[in-house]
C-alpha positions as CSV (number, residue, x, y, z in Angstrom):
1,M,0.0,0.0,0.0
2,L,1.6,3.2,-1.2
3,A,0.6,6.4,0.6
4,G,1.8,10.0,0.6
5,P,1.4,13.0,2.9
6,G,-2.4,13.8,3.0
7,T,-3.5,10.4,1.8
8,N,-6.4,9.3,4.0
9,R,-8.0,6.2,2.5
10,D,-5.0,3.8,3.0
11,P,-6.6,2.2,6.1
12,D,-9.8,1.6,4.2
13,A,-7.9,0.0,1.3
14,A,-5.8,-2.1,3.7
15,L,-9.0,-3.4,5.3
16,A,-10.3,-4.4,1.8
17,L,-7.1,-6.2,1.0
18,V,-7.3,-8.2,4.3
19,R,-11.0,-9.1,3.6
20,A,-9.8,-10.3,0.1
21,G,-7.3,-12.6,1.8
22,A,-4.1,-10.6,1.6
23,D,-1.6,-9.4,4.2
24,A,-1.6,-5.6,3.9
25,E,1.2,-3.2,4.8
26,I,1.1,0.6,4.4
27,A,4.3,2.1,3.1
28,R,4.9,5.9,2.9
29,V,6.4,7.2,-0.3
30,D,9.5,8.5,1.4
31,E,10.2,5.0,2.7
32,L,10.0,3.6,-0.8
33,I,12.1,6.4,-2.2
34,A,14.8,5.4,0.3
35,R,14.5,1.7,-0.5
36,P,12.7,1.1,-3.8
37,A,13.8,-2.6,-3.7
38,R,11.0,-3.1,-1.3
39,L,8.7,-3.4,-4.3
40,A,10.4,-6.7,-5.1
41,E,9.1,-8.1,-1.8
42,V,5.4,-7.6,-2.4
43,D,2.9,-9.2,-4.8
44,L,0.6,-6.3,-5.5
45,V,0.6,-2.5,-5.0
46,V,-2.3,-0.2,-4.1
47,I,-1.8,3.6,-4.5
48,A,-4.5,4.7,-2.0
49,G,-6.9,7.6,-2.4
50,G,-7.1,10.8,-0.4
51,F,-5.6,14.2,-1.0
52,S,-1.9,13.7,-1.2
53,Y,-0.1,16.9,-0.5
54,G,-3.5,18.5,-0.2
55,D,-3.8,18.4,-4.0
56,A,-1.3,21.3,-4.1
57,L,-0.5,22.3,-7.7
58,G,-3.0,19.8,-9.0
59,A,-4.5,16.6,-7.8
60,G,-1.9,13.9,-7.5
61,R,0.8,16.0,-9.0
62,M,3.2,16.2,-6.1
63,L,3.0,12.4,-5.3
64,A,3.6,11.6,-9.0
65,L,6.7,13.8,-8.9
66,D,7.8,11.9,-5.8
67,I,7.6,8.7,-7.8
68,T,9.2,9.9,-11.0
69,H,11.4,13.0,-10.2
70,A,12.1,13.2,-6.5
71,T,15.1,15.4,-5.8
72,G,18.4,13.9,-4.6
73,A,20.6,11.0,-5.6
74,G,21.3,7.6,-4.2
75,P,24.7,6.0,-3.5
76,N,25.3,5.3,-7.1
77,G,24.3,8.8,-8.2
78,A,21.0,7.8,-9.7
79,D,18.1,10.1,-9.1
80,I,16.1,8.5,-6.2
81,G,12.7,9.4,-7.7
82,E,13.6,7.9,-11.0
83,R,14.8,4.7,-9.3
84,L,11.4,4.4,-7.6
85,G,9.7,4.9,-11.0
86,D,11.9,2.3,-12.5
87,A,11.2,-0.1,-9.6
88,L,7.5,0.4,-10.1
89,R,7.8,-0.3,-13.9
90,T,9.9,-3.3,-13.2
91,F,7.3,-4.5,-10.7
92,V,4.6,-4.4,-13.5
93,A,7.0,-5.9,-16.0
94,R,7.4,-9.0,-13.8
95,G,3.6,-9.4,-13.6
96,G,2.8,-7.4,-10.5
97,P,-0.7,-5.8,-10.5
98,V,-1.1,-2.1,-9.4
99,I,-4.3,-0.3,-8.6
100,G,-4.6,3.5,-8.1
101,I,-7.8,4.8,-6.5
102,C,-9.0,8.4,-6.9
103,N,-5.9,10.4,-6.0
104,G,-3.9,7.2,-6.9
105,F,-5.5,7.2,-10.4
106,Q,-4.4,10.8,-10.8
107,V,-0.9,9.8,-9.7
108,L,-0.7,7.0,-12.2
109,T,-1.8,9.2,-15.1
110,R,0.6,12.0,-14.2
111,A,3.4,9.5,-13.8
112,G,2.7,8.2,-17.3
113,L,1.8,4.7,-16.1
114,L,-1.8,5.0,-17.4
115,P,-3.2,6.8,-20.5
116,G,-5.2,9.9,-20.4
117,S,-5.6,12.5,-17.7
118,L,-8.0,13.8,-15.1
119,G,-9.6,17.2,-15.3
120,H,-11.9,19.3,-13.2
121,N,-15.5,17.9,-12.8
122,E,-17.8,19.3,-15.5
123,S,-19.9,20.9,-12.7
124,G,-16.9,22.8,-11.5
125,R,-17.6,21.5,-8.0
126,F,-16.3,18.9,-5.6
127,D,-18.7,15.9,-5.7
128,C,-19.2,13.3,-3.0
129,R,-22.0,10.7,-3.6
130,W,-22.6,7.0,-4.3
131,V,-22.4,5.8,-7.9
132,T,-22.9,2.5,-9.8
133,L,-20.1,1.2,-12.0
134,I,-20.6,-1.2,-15.0
135,K,-17.7,-3.6,-15.8
136,A,-16.7,-3.3,-19.4
137,P,-17.4,-6.6,-21.0
138,D,-14.3,-6.9,-23.1
139,T,-11.7,-5.5,-20.7
140,R,-8.3,-7.1,-20.2
141,C,-8.1,-5.7,-16.7
142,V,-7.0,-8.4,-14.2
143,W,-8.6,-6.4,-11.3
144,T,-12.1,-6.9,-12.7
145,A,-11.8,-10.6,-13.6
146,G,-14.5,-12.4,-11.7
147,A,-15.9,-9.2,-10.2
148,G,-19.6,-8.5,-10.5
149,N,-20.9,-6.7,-13.5
150,L,-22.3,-3.9,-11.2
151,I,-20.3,-2.2,-8.4
152,D,-21.7,0.4,-6.0
153,C,-19.2,2.7,-4.3
154,P,-18.8,6.4,-3.5
155,I,-16.9,9.1,-5.3
156,A,-15.2,12.0,-3.6
157,H,-13.3,14.3,-6.0
158,G,-13.1,17.6,-7.7
159,E,-10.8,16.6,-10.5
160,G,-12.3,13.3,-11.7
161,R,-13.3,13.9,-15.3
162,Y,-11.4,11.4,-17.4
163,V,-10.0,12.9,-20.6
164,H,-8.6,10.9,-23.6
165,L,-8.4,11.9,-27.2
166,D,-9.4,8.5,-28.5
167,P,-11.6,6.6,-26.1
168,A,-12.7,4.3,-28.9
169,A,-9.1,3.0,-29.3
170,L,-8.9,2.4,-25.5
171,D,-12.2,0.4,-25.7
172,H,-11.0,-1.6,-28.8
173,G,-7.8,-2.4,-26.9
174,G,-9.7,-3.7,-23.8
175,Q,-8.3,-0.8,-21.7
176,V,-11.6,0.6,-20.6
177,A,-12.3,-1.3,-17.3
178,L,-15.3,0.4,-15.8
179,R,-18.0,2.9,-16.8
180,Y,-20.4,5.0,-14.8
181,R,-24.0,4.0,-15.1
182,A,-24.9,7.7,-14.6
183,N,-21.9,9.9,-15.4
184,P,-21.2,12.2,-12.4
185,N,-18.3,14.3,-13.7
186,G,-18.4,14.5,-17.5
187,S,-15.8,11.8,-18.1
188,V,-15.4,10.9,-21.8
189,D,-17.4,7.9,-22.8
190,D,-18.6,7.5,-19.2
191,I,-15.2,6.0,-18.3
192,A,-14.7,5.5,-14.6
193,G,-11.6,3.3,-14.8
194,V,-8.9,2.4,-17.3
195,C,-6.1,-0.1,-17.3
196,D,-2.7,-0.2,-19.2
197,E,-2.0,-2.4,-22.2
198,T,-1.0,-5.4,-20.0
199,G,-4.2,-5.2,-17.9
200,L,-2.1,-5.2,-14.7
201,V,-2.4,-1.5,-13.9
202,L,-5.9,-0.1,-13.1
203,G,-6.9,3.4,-12.2
204,L,-10.4,4.4,-11.1
205,M,-11.9,7.5,-9.5
206,P,-14.6,5.9,-7.3
207,H,-13.6,4.2,-4.0
208,P,-14.4,0.5,-4.0
209,E,-12.5,0.2,-0.7
210,N,-15.4,2.0,0.9
211,H,-17.9,-0.7,-0.1
212,A,-15.8,-3.7,1.2
213,V,-18.4,-4.5,3.9
214,V,-22.1,-4.8,3.2
215,R,-23.2,-2.4,5.9
216,Q,-21.2,0.5,4.4
217,H,-23.8,1.0,1.7
218,P,-26.3,3.7,2.9
219,R,-29.2,1.5,1.7
220,A,-27.9,-1.8,2.9
221,R,-30.7,-2.3,5.5
222,H,-33.4,-1.6,3.1
223,D,-32.0,-3.1,-0.2
224,P,-30.4,-6.6,0.1
225,S,-29.3,-6.4,-3.5
226,T,-26.6,-3.9,-2.5
227,A,-24.7,-6.9,-1.1
228,E,-24.3,-8.2,-4.7
229,R,-22.6,-4.9,-5.8
230,L,-19.6,-4.8,-3.3
231,G,-16.4,-3.0,-4.3
232,L,-14.6,-5.8,-2.6
233,G,-14.7,-7.9,-5.8
234,L,-11.9,-5.8,-7.3
235,F,-9.5,-6.5,-4.5
236,T,-10.5,-10.2,-4.5
237,A,-9.6,-10.3,-8.2
238,G,-6.3,-8.7,-7.6
239,V,-5.4,-11.0,-4.8
240,A,-6.6,-14.0,-6.8
241,H,-4.4,-13.0,-9.8
242,V,-1.2,-13.2,-7.7
243,S,-2.3,-16.3,-5.9
């Protein structure tokens, strides 16, 4: 679990991982910058949501810079941030799955690990509400394999509008993972989550870690069908992939 200053959903994501059958450990970005080889000791990576660095200079920008261009040099003279970025790319190259949620999605796009970018919500306002996601039928994403076709979870973002010049090409390549049933932010082609060309790296704006337990849904007591739309399925799929 990768978290930065201001990240606040890392305990929630850790709980989801534990419920999915994993052993979860939260690592701060400065710890990984100091020892990027730690990525070789784990099976999957979650870049948790929240407001890293208070979204200063743009949502996810500072944490993405930590990953790719942190200042300073290691013992061999290599830039420490670039070494962390290289370690993350090596992790994916050896088959390690990565998921970035909300601020983590913004980090992955800014770091160049996922296509497209995130812009301000079409409404121009921060939006916090529950949404329903639809799994793209032809996606290659490993994080949605075996997950339900519908997922209920909350959003909490001001810069969640997904932007891409050719969403049809993404769809054709199986990189669209999730769509909104009712688009809350103006994302192109209703896209809520995308993966890289390998299917190992997933970024999504909604928070599936906040529907890892049935009672977290605001209508759970009155609508038993909400139990069939848990966000936990994404974490279960990720853990199953490495198992």
